[in-house]
C-alpha positions as CSV (number, residue, x, y, z in Angstrom):
1,M,46.1,65.2,98.5
2,E,42.7,66.8,99.4
3,P,40.3,65.1,101.6
4,T,37.2,63.8,99.9
5,A,33.8,65.0,101.0
6,R,31.3,62.3,102.1
7,V,28.3,62.2,99.9
8,P,25.2,62.4,102.2
9,G,23.2,59.1,101.9
10,P,19.8,57.9,103.3
11,R,19.7,57.8,107.1
12,R,20.2,54.4,108.7
13,H,16.8,54.3,110.2
14,V,15.2,54.9,106.8
15,V,17.0,51.9,105.2
16,R,16.3,49.7,108.2
17,A,12.5,50.6,107.9
18,A,12.6,49.8,104.2
19,A,14.3,46.5,104.7
20,T,11.8,45.5,107.5
21,L,8.7,46.5,105.3
22,L,10.2,44.5,102.3
23,L,10.7,41.4,104.6
24,A,7.2,41.8,105.9
25,F,5.9,41.8,102.4
26,A,7.8,38.7,101.5
27,V,6.9,36.8,104.6
28,L,3.3,37.6,105.2
29,P,0.7,35.5,103.4
30,T,-1.5,36.9,100.8
31,P,-5.0,35.5,99.8
32,A,-4.9,33.0,97.0
33,Y,-8.3,32.8,95.7
34,A,-8.0,29.2,94.7
35,Y,-8.7,25.8,95.9
36,I,-7.4,22.2,95.5
37,D,-10.3,19.9,94.5
38,P,-10.5,16.5,96.0
39,I,-9.1,14.7,92.9
40,S,-6.1,16.9,92.7
41,G,-5.5,16.6,96.5
42,S,-5.7,12.7,96.2
43,V,-3.2,12.7,93.3
44,I,-0.7,14.9,95.2
45,L,-1.0,12.6,98.3
46,Q,-0.5,9.5,96.0
47,V,2.6,11.0,94.4
48,L,4.0,11.9,97.7
49,A,3.4,8.4,99.1
50,A,4.9,6.9,96.1
51,G,8.0,9.0,96.3
52,F,8.5,8.0,100.0
53,L,8.1,4.4,99.3
54,A,10.4,4.5,96.3
55,A,13.0,6.5,98.4
56,G,12.8,3.7,101.1
57,L,13.2,1.0,98.5
58,V,16.2,2.7,96.9
59,F,17.8,3.2,100.3
60,R,17.2,-0.5,101.2
61,T,18.5,-1.8,98.0
62,T,21.6,0.4,98.2
63,L,22.2,-0.5,101.7
64,S,22.1,-4.3,100.7
65,R,24.4,-3.9,97.9
66,A,26.9,-2.0,100.1
67,K,26.7,-4.7,102.7
68,D,27.3,-7.4,100.2
69,G,30.2,-5.6,98.7
70,I,31.8,-5.1,102.2
71,R,31.2,-8.9,102.9
72,R,32.9,-9.9,99.6
73,L,35.8,-7.5,100.3
74,W,36.2,-8.8,103.8
75,S,36.1,-12.4,102.7
76,R,38.9,-11.7,100.2
77,V,41.0,-10.0,102.8
78,S,40.5,-12.5,105.4
79,G,41.0,-15.4,103.0
80,K,37.9,-17.3,104.0
């Protein structure tokens, strides 16, 4: 078997610099020549508030149902 020759590739520092540059372009902000008008901002805030309130209600209802189920199960097991 003959040893295979290594194919010369890009230098490590060139690859590292390219990766750093790519990351910088992905992370750094770019100007977005736009704005959110007051009505749209108000609607966004209302949707967020409604979502948080709905999530709280779902959590409370689920917790209440779970507690009731555990109480019923405990009463069956304990015989009371």
